[in-house]
C-alpha positions as CSV (number, residue, x, y, z in Angstrom):
1,M,8.5,21.3,20.5
2,R,8.3,18.6,23.1
3,V,7.3,16.1,20.5
4,L,10.4,17.0,18.5
5,E,12.6,16.6,21.6
6,E,11.1,13.1,22.1
7,W,11.8,12.2,18.5
8,F,15.5,13.3,18.7
9,E,15.9,11.6,22.1
10,G,14.5,8.4,20.6
11,L,16.6,8.7,17.5
12,Q,19.8,8.8,19.6
13,V,18.7,5.7,21.4
14,F,17.9,4.0,18.1
15,I,21.5,4.6,16.9
16,L,23.3,3.9,20.2
17,Q,21.2,1.3,22.0
18,S,21.5,-2.4,21.2
19,S,18.6,-4.8,21.2
20,T,19.7,-6.7,24.3
21,G,17.3,-7.1,27.1
22,D,13.7,-8.2,27.5
23,S,11.3,-7.0,24.8
24,L,8.3,-5.0,25.9
25,K,4.9,-6.7,25.7
26,T,2.6,-3.8,25.8
27,E,-0.7,-4.1,23.9
28,L,-2.1,-1.2,21.8
29,P,-5.8,-0.4,22.6
30,R,-8.5,-1.6,20.2
31,T,-10.0,1.7,19.1
32,L,-10.6,1.2,15.4
33,G,-14.1,0.3,14.2
34,L,-15.3,-1.1,10.9
35,L,-15.5,2.3,9.1
36,D,-11.9,3.1,10.2
37,A,-10.6,-0.2,8.8
38,L,-12.6,0.2,5.6
39,A,-11.2,3.7,5.1
40,I,-7.7,2.3,5.6
41,V,-8.2,-0.3,2.9
42,V,-9.9,2.0,0.3
43,G,-7.8,5.1,1.2
44,I,-4.5,3.3,0.7
45,V,-5.4,1.3,-2.4
46,I,-6.9,4.2,-4.4
47,G,-4.0,6.5,-5.1
48,G,-3.2,8.1,-8.4
49,G,-3.1,4.9,-10.3
50,I,-6.6,4.9,-11.7
51,F,-5.9,8.3,-13.3
52,L,-2.6,7.2,-14.9
53,V,-2.4,3.4,-15.3
54,P,-5.1,3.2,-18.1
55,N,-2.6,4.8,-20.5
56,L,-0.2,1.8,-20.1
57,I,-3.0,-0.7,-20.3
58,A,-4.4,0.8,-23.5
59,Q,-0.9,0.6,-25.1
60,N,-0.9,-3.1,-24.6
61,L,-4.5,-4.1,-24.9
62,T,-6.4,-2.5,-27.9
63,S,-9.8,-3.9,-27.1
64,A,-12.3,-2.5,-24.6
65,T,-13.3,-6.0,-23.7
66,W,-9.7,-7.0,-22.9
67,I,-9.2,-3.7,-21.0
68,M,-12.2,-4.3,-18.8
69,G,-11.2,-8.0,-18.5
70,V,-7.7,-7.3,-17.1
71,W,-9.1,-4.9,-14.5
72,I,-11.6,-7.5,-13.5
73,F,-9.0,-10.3,-13.3
74,A,-6.6,-8.2,-11.3
75,G,-9.5,-7.2,-9.0
76,I,-10.4,-10.9,-8.5
77,V,-6.8,-11.8,-7.7
78,S,-6.5,-9.0,-5.2
79,F,-9.8,-10.0,-3.7
80,F,-8.5,-13.5,-3.2
81,G,-5.4,-12.1,-1.5
82,A,-7.6,-10.0,0.7
83,L,-9.7,-13.0,1.7
84,A,-6.5,-14.9,2.6
85,C,-5.3,-12.0,4.6
86,A,-8.8,-11.9,6.3
87,E,-8.5,-15.6,7.4
88,L,-5.0,-14.9,8.9
89,G,-6.1,-11.7,10.5
90,A,-9.2,-13.1,12.1
91,A,-7.2,-16.1,13.4
92,M,-4.3,-14.0,14.6
93,P,-5.6,-10.4,15.2
94,S,-2.3,-9.1,16.3
95,T,-0.6,-5.8,15.7
96,G,2.0,-6.3,12.9
97,G,-0.3,-8.4,10.7
98,Q,1.8,-9.6,7.8
99,Y,4.9,-9.9,9.9
100,V,3.0,-12.0,12.4
101,F,1.5,-14.3,9.7
102,I,4.8,-15.0,8.1
103,R,6.5,-15.6,11.5
104,E,3.9,-18.1,12.5
105,A,3.9,-19.9,9.1
106,F,7.6,-19.9,8.3
107,G,9.4,-19.1,11.5
108,P,11.0,-16.1,13.2
109,L,13.8,-15.7,10.6
110,A,11.2,-15.2,7.8
111,G,9.3,-12.8,10.0
112,F,12.4,-10.9,10.8
113,L,13.3,-10.5,7.1
114,C,9.9,-9.2,6.4
115,G,10.2,-6.5,9.0
116,W,13.8,-5.8,8.1
117,T,13.0,-5.1,4.5
118,N,9.9,-3.1,5.4
119,F,11.8,-0.6,7.5
120,L,14.9,-0.3,5.4
121,V,13.3,-0.1,2.0
122,A,9.8,-1.3,1.3
123,R,7.5,0.8,3.4
124,T,9.7,3.8,4.1
125,A,10.5,4.2,0.4
126,Q,6.8,3.9,-0.3
127,S,6.0,6.8,2.1
128,A,8.9,8.8,0.5
129,W,7.6,8.2,-3.0
130,L,4.0,9.2,-2.0
131,A,5.3,12.4,-0.4
132,V,7.3,13.3,-3.5
133,V,4.3,12.6,-5.8
134,L,2.2,14.8,-3.5
135,S,4.6,17.7,-4.0
136,I,4.5,17.2,-7.8
137,Y,0.8,17.5,-7.9
138,I,0.9,20.5,-5.6
139,S,3.1,22.2,-8.2
140,Y,0.2,21.9,-10.6
141,F,-1.3,24.9,-8.8
142,H,2.0,26.7,-8.2
143,P,5.4,25.8,-9.6
144,F,8.2,25.0,-7.1
145,G,11.9,24.5,-7.6
146,P,13.7,21.3,-6.6
147,V,14.6,22.5,-3.1
148,A,11.1,23.7,-2.3
149,S,9.6,20.5,-3.6
150,K,11.8,18.5,-1.2
151,V,10.8,20.8,1.6
152,I,7.1,20.2,0.8
153,S,7.6,16.4,0.7
154,V,9.4,16.3,4.0
155,A,6.8,18.6,5.6
156,A,4.1,16.2,4.4
157,I,5.9,13.3,6.1
158,A,6.3,15.4,9.2
159,L,2.7,16.4,9.3
160,F,1.2,13.0,9.0
161,T,3.9,11.6,11.3
162,L,2.7,14.1,14.0
163,V,-0.9,13.3,13.3
164,N,-0.5,9.6,13.8
165,Y,2.0,10.0,16.7
166,R,-0.7,11.8,18.7
167,G,-3.3,9.1,18.4
168,V,-4.6,6.3,16.2
169,S,-8.1,7.9,16.4
170,L,-6.8,11.2,15.0
171,G,-5.1,9.3,12.2
172,A,-8.2,7.3,11.5
173,L,-10.3,10.5,11.4
174,V,-7.9,12.0,8.8
175,Q,-8.1,8.7,6.8
176,K,-11.9,8.7,6.8
177,S,-12.1,12.3,5.8
178,F,-9.8,12.1,2.8
179,T,-11.1,8.8,1.7
180,L,-14.7,10.1,1.6
181,A,-13.6,13.3,-0.2
182,K,-11.8,11.5,-3.0
183,L,-14.6,8.9,-3.5
184,V,-17.0,11.8,-3.9
185,G,-14.7,13.4,-6.4
186,I,-14.1,10.3,-8.5
187,L,-17.8,9.5,-8.6
188,A,-18.5,13.1,-9.7
189,I,-16.1,12.7,-12.7
190,V,-17.6,9.3,-13.5
191,G,-21.1,10.6,-13.3
192,S,-20.4,13.7,-15.4
193,A,-18.8,11.4,-18.1
194,F,-22.0,9.4,-18.4
195,L,-24.4,12.4,-18.1
196,F,-22.7,15.0,-20.2
197,G,-20.0,13.1,-22.1
198,H,-20.3,12.0,-25.7
199,P,-18.6,9.0,-27.3
200,S,-15.3,10.0,-28.9
201,A,-15.5,10.9,-32.6
202,A,-11.9,9.9,-33.1
203,P,-11.3,7.0,-35.5
204,V,-11.0,3.6,-33.9
205,A,-7.8,1.8,-34.7
206,A,-7.8,-1.8,-35.8
207,A,-7.4,-4.1,-32.8
208,T,-4.0,-5.8,-32.7
209,P,-3.7,-9.4,-31.5
210,I,-3.4,-9.8,-27.7
211,T,-0.3,-11.7,-26.7
212,L,0.5,-13.3,-23.3
213,S,3.3,-10.7,-22.9
214,S,1.0,-7.7,-23.5
215,F,-1.6,-9.1,-21.2
216,G,1.1,-9.7,-18.6
217,V,2.3,-6.1,-18.7
218,A,-1.2,-4.8,-18.4
219,L,-2.0,-7.2,-15.5
220,I,1.1,-6.0,-13.6
221,A,0.0,-2.4,-14.0
222,C,-3.5,-3.2,-12.7
223,L,-2.2,-5.2,-9.8
224,L,-0.1,-2.2,-8.7
225,A,-3.2,0.0,-8.9
226,Y,-4.9,-2.5,-6.5
227,D,-1.9,-2.7,-4.2
228,G,-2.0,-1.6,-0.5
229,W,-4.8,-3.8,1.0
230,V,-2.4,-5.8,3.1
231,Q,-1.5,-2.7,5.2
232,M,-4.8,-2.9,7.1
233,S,-3.5,-6.1,8.7
234,F,-0.7,-4.1,10.3
235,V,-3.3,-2.5,12.7
236,A,-5.2,-5.8,13.3
237,G,-4.3,-5.6,17.0
238,E,-6.2,-2.2,17.2
239,I,-9.4,-3.2,15.5
240,R,-12.5,-3.9,17.6
241,N,-14.3,-7.2,17.0
242,P,-11.5,-8.3,14.6
243,A,-13.1,-11.6,13.7
244,R,-15.9,-9.7,11.9
245,N,-14.4,-6.3,11.1
246,I,-11.1,-7.5,9.4
247,L,-13.1,-9.7,7.0
248,F,-15.7,-7.1,6.2
249,A,-13.1,-4.3,5.7
250,L,-10.9,-6.3,3.4
251,A,-13.7,-8.0,1.4
252,F,-16.0,-4.9,1.1
253,G,-13.0,-2.6,0.6
254,I,-11.5,-4.4,-2.3
255,A,-15.0,-5.0,-3.8
256,A,-15.7,-1.3,-3.6
257,V,-12.3,-0.4,-5.1
258,M,-12.9,-2.8,-8.0
259,A,-16.4,-1.3,-8.7
260,I,-14.9,2.2,-8.7
261,Y,-12.1,1.2,-11.0
262,L,-14.5,-0.4,-13.5
263,L,-16.8,2.6,-13.5
264,A,-13.8,4.9,-14.0
265,N,-12.6,2.8,-17.0
266,L,-16.1,2.7,-18.5
267,A,-16.2,6.5,-18.2
268,Y,-12.8,6.8,-19.9
269,L,-13.9,4.5,-22.7
270,R,-17.1,6.5,-23.2
271,V,-15.3,9.8,-23.7
272,L,-12.0,8.8,-25.2
273,S,-11.1,6.3,-27.9
274,I,-8.5,3.6,-27.1
275,P,-5.8,5.3,-29.2
276,E,-6.5,8.6,-27.3
277,I,-6.2,6.8,-24.0
278,S,-2.9,5.1,-25.1
279,A,-1.5,8.4,-26.1
280,S,-2.5,10.3,-23.0
281,T,-0.2,10.4,-19.9
282,H,-3.1,11.9,-17.8
283,V,-6.1,10.0,-18.8
284,G,-8.3,11.1,-15.9
285,A,-7.5,14.8,-16.5
286,D,-8.1,14.5,-20.3
287,T,-11.4,12.8,-19.7
288,A,-12.5,15.5,-17.2
289,E,-11.4,18.3,-19.5
290,R,-13.3,16.8,-22.4
291,V,-16.5,16.8,-20.3
292,L,-16.1,19.7,-18.0
293,G,-13.7,22.0,-19.8
294,P,-10.5,23.5,-18.2
295,V,-12.0,23.1,-14.7
296,G,-12.0,19.3,-15.2
297,G,-8.2,19.2,-15.2
298,T,-8.1,21.2,-12.0
299,L,-10.7,18.9,-10.4
300,V,-8.7,15.8,-11.3
301,S,-5.5,17.3,-9.8
302,I,-7.4,18.0,-6.6
303,I,-8.8,14.5,-6.4
304,I,-5.3,13.0,-7.0
305,L,-4.0,15.2,-4.2
306,L,-6.7,13.8,-1.9
307,S,-5.9,10.3,-3.0
308,I,-2.2,10.6,-2.3
309,V,-2.9,12.3,1.0
310,G,-5.1,9.3,2.0
311,A,-2.5,6.8,0.9
312,L,0.3,8.6,2.6
313,N,-1.6,9.0,5.9
314,G,-2.6,5.3,5.7
315,A,1.1,4.3,5.2
316,V,2.2,6.4,8.2
317,L,-0.7,5.0,10.3
318,T,-0.2,1.3,9.6
319,C,3.4,0.5,8.7
320,P,5.1,1.4,12.0
321,R,3.0,-1.3,13.6
322,V,5.2,-3.9,11.9
323,Y,8.4,-2.6,13.5
324,F,6.5,-2.4,16.8
325,A,5.5,-6.0,16.7
326,Q,9.0,-7.1,15.6
327,A,10.5,-5.2,18.5
328,Q,8.0,-6.8,20.9
329,D,9.5,-10.2,19.8
330,G,13.0,-8.9,20.7
331,L,14.0,-8.7,17.0
332,F,14.4,-5.0,16.7
333,F,15.5,-2.1,18.8
334,R,13.7,-2.0,22.1
335,R,12.5,1.6,21.7
336,F,10.3,0.5,18.7
337,A,8.3,-1.6,21.1
338,E,7.3,1.3,23.4
339,V,3.8,2.6,23.6
340,H,3.5,6.3,24.2
341,P,2.1,6.7,27.8
342,R,-0.3,9.5,26.8
343,Y,-1.2,8.9,23.1
344,Q,-1.2,5.1,23.3
345,T,0.6,4.8,20.0
346,P,3.9,3.2,19.0
347,G,5.3,6.7,19.0
348,F,8.9,6.0,18.5
349,A,8.3,3.6,15.7
350,I,6.2,6.2,13.9
351,A,8.8,8.9,14.4
352,A,11.6,6.7,13.3
353,Q,9.8,5.8,10.1
354,G,9.2,9.5,9.4
355,V,12.8,10.3,9.9
356,W,14.1,7.6,7.7
357,S,11.5,8.4,4.9
358,S,12.7,12.0,5.1
359,V,16.3,10.9,4.7
360,L,15.3,9.0,1.6
361,I,13.6,12.1,0.2
362,L,16.5,14.4,0.9
363,T,19.1,12.1,-0.6
364,G,16.9,11.2,-3.6
365,S,17.6,7.5,-2.9
366,Y,13.9,6.7,-2.8
367,E,14.0,6.7,-6.7
368,Q,16.4,3.8,-6.7
369,L,14.8,2.0,-3.8
370,I,11.2,2.0,-5.1
371,D,11.9,-0.9,-7.5
372,Y,13.7,-2.7,-4.7
373,A,10.6,-2.0,-2.5
374,M,8.2,-3.4,-5.1
375,F,10.1,-6.7,-5.4
376,A,10.4,-7.1,-1.6
377,I,6.7,-6.3,-1.1
378,W,5.4,-8.8,-3.6
379,L,7.8,-11.5,-2.3
380,S,6.3,-10.9,1.2
381,Y,2.8,-11.2,-0.4
382,A,3.7,-14.6,-1.9
383,F,4.9,-15.9,1.5
384,M,2.0,-14.4,3.4
385,I,-0.7,-16.0,1.2
386,A,1.3,-19.3,1.0
387,G,1.2,-19.1,4.8
388,V,-2.6,-19.9,4.6
389,L,-1.7,-23.2,3.1
390,V,1.1,-23.9,5.5
391,L,-0.9,-23.0,8.6
392,R,-3.9,-25.1,7.6
393,R,-1.5,-28.1,7.8
394,T,0.8,-27.1,10.7
395,Q,-1.9,-25.5,12.9
396,P,-5.1,-27.3,12.0
397,D,-6.6,-26.5,15.5
398,L,-6.0,-22.8,15.3
399,P,-9.3,-21.1,15.8
400,R,-10.4,-19.6,12.5
401,P,-13.5,-17.4,12.7
402,Y,-13.4,-17.2,8.9
403,R,-12.1,-19.7,6.4
404,M,-11.4,-18.2,2.9
405,W,-13.7,-19.2,0.1
406,G,-12.3,-21.5,-2.6
407,Y,-9.5,-23.0,-0.6
408,P,-6.9,-24.2,-1.7
409,F,-7.4,-23.0,-5.3
410,T,-7.9,-19.3,-4.4
411,P,-4.7,-18.8,-2.4
412,L,-2.8,-20.9,-5.0
413,L,-4.0,-18.6,-7.8
414,F,-2.7,-15.6,-5.9
415,V,0.6,-17.3,-5.2
416,V,1.0,-18.2,-8.9
417,V,0.3,-14.6,-10.0
418,A,2.7,-13.3,-7.4
419,I,5.4,-15.6,-8.6
420,C,4.8,-14.5,-12.2
421,F,4.9,-10.9,-11.0
422,L,8.3,-11.5,-9.4
423,G,9.6,-13.4,-12.4
424,N,8.7,-10.5,-14.7
425,M,10.6,-8.1,-12.4
426,L,13.6,-10.3,-12.5
427,I,13.5,-10.1,-16.3
428,T,12.6,-6.5,-16.7
429,K,14.1,-5.0,-13.6
430,T,17.0,-7.4,-13.1
431,G,19.4,-5.1,-11.2
432,P,16.9,-3.7,-8.6
433,S,15.3,-7.2,-8.2
434,F,18.7,-8.9,-7.4
435,A,19.6,-5.9,-5.2
436,A,16.4,-6.5,-3.3
437,L,17.2,-10.2,-2.9
438,G,20.7,-9.2,-1.7
439,L,19.3,-6.8,0.9
440,I,16.9,-9.5,2.2
441,A,19.8,-12.0,2.3
442,A,21.9,-9.5,4.2
443,G,19.3,-9.7,7.0
444,V,20.1,-13.3,7.7
445,P,23.3,-12.8,9.6
446,V,21.8,-9.7,11.3
447,Y,19.0,-12.0,12.5
448,F,21.4,-14.5,14.1
449,I,23.5,-11.7,15.6
450,W,20.3,-10.3,17.1
451,R,19.2,-13.7,18.5
452,R,22.6,-14.3,20.0
453,A,22.5,-10.9,21.7
454,T,19.1,-11.4,23.3
């Protein structure tokens, strides 16, 4: 009850209090180890995508070689992005990660716009969407009406908000537990496919020519399945021995995810034909049912639940650190910069994100905002990785415990792919993409008003 009172008290201040005055410069304790950071990377990245995305990929790529190739290419691009993030994180191991990197590379206005869109749309809509998907998969075991589903979604947000409000170590423990559980489950399905599964007897359709457009659609789907690694940088200021652990967590985390995704796809291709995969909306469940019978579908639903729980907890754990860092710079409401005296967490920032995500769930607006969020997130990715190139020139003497492999070609490849991703969204999701640009642009006058008030 006291926690709820603190939340409502803080929410009143959030609405009524201006940002004037000195920002608080309180550091969060470094309590996260390598396993914690690794669990954040793997737990956030592996959601439900690996069970659902193969359907879209098989609809566009009708060759097993091309299917595996696009997963490998997307993994390599994501790996390069993670290495760039590792260089920035090791050089600037500060809470807020991506916000700090963009601020240092492109100035405080760009950093403000990153944090602005993260709170209003990008990360809060992400949490809302994960909570809604969680309620959908819970209904696999017991059907619920629309109102009950929203209650479950909001309750999930409240639960993980409370967990992470009460301590980063508690949140990290939850993250490690669910990450381990879903990895065991995925490997159990993959192993059963190879041990007990038999190649599909369905006729193999003639391969259709692969076009640049079809490969691009498949690549975007794969990139979305690999998304989420950047959020580990948000807690860089709380990771012990950041020069080593940030690099290891990002590099090993994405490498492990890539290996798991490739094994899962090999298992699907062993049990199902490509036409069967393209026709299935639940590839993982269909594969498990073919090998294990009806219990297989139940097992996959449980694993997806575990995956979503890990991703949701990771989002609640990491994202509020961006608003915390922004408030520390005097560019957001002062309460967001406060550290809870007992739990040593950015308690108000965590609670405020939970409240706003719940509002998006209850109003249903997360459905419209998720496309806005995706555009804003990938725009920030492009700027962050480009920041590696900028900072190498503008701050050549910045201590860099790690310099990313393949520079400048590897960060350039990621930036090019990110630009193509954004270009595709402008063409295929024109309305939401321009709405996202409008929302970002609306932050420009807000930034100058904020600076004038401080």
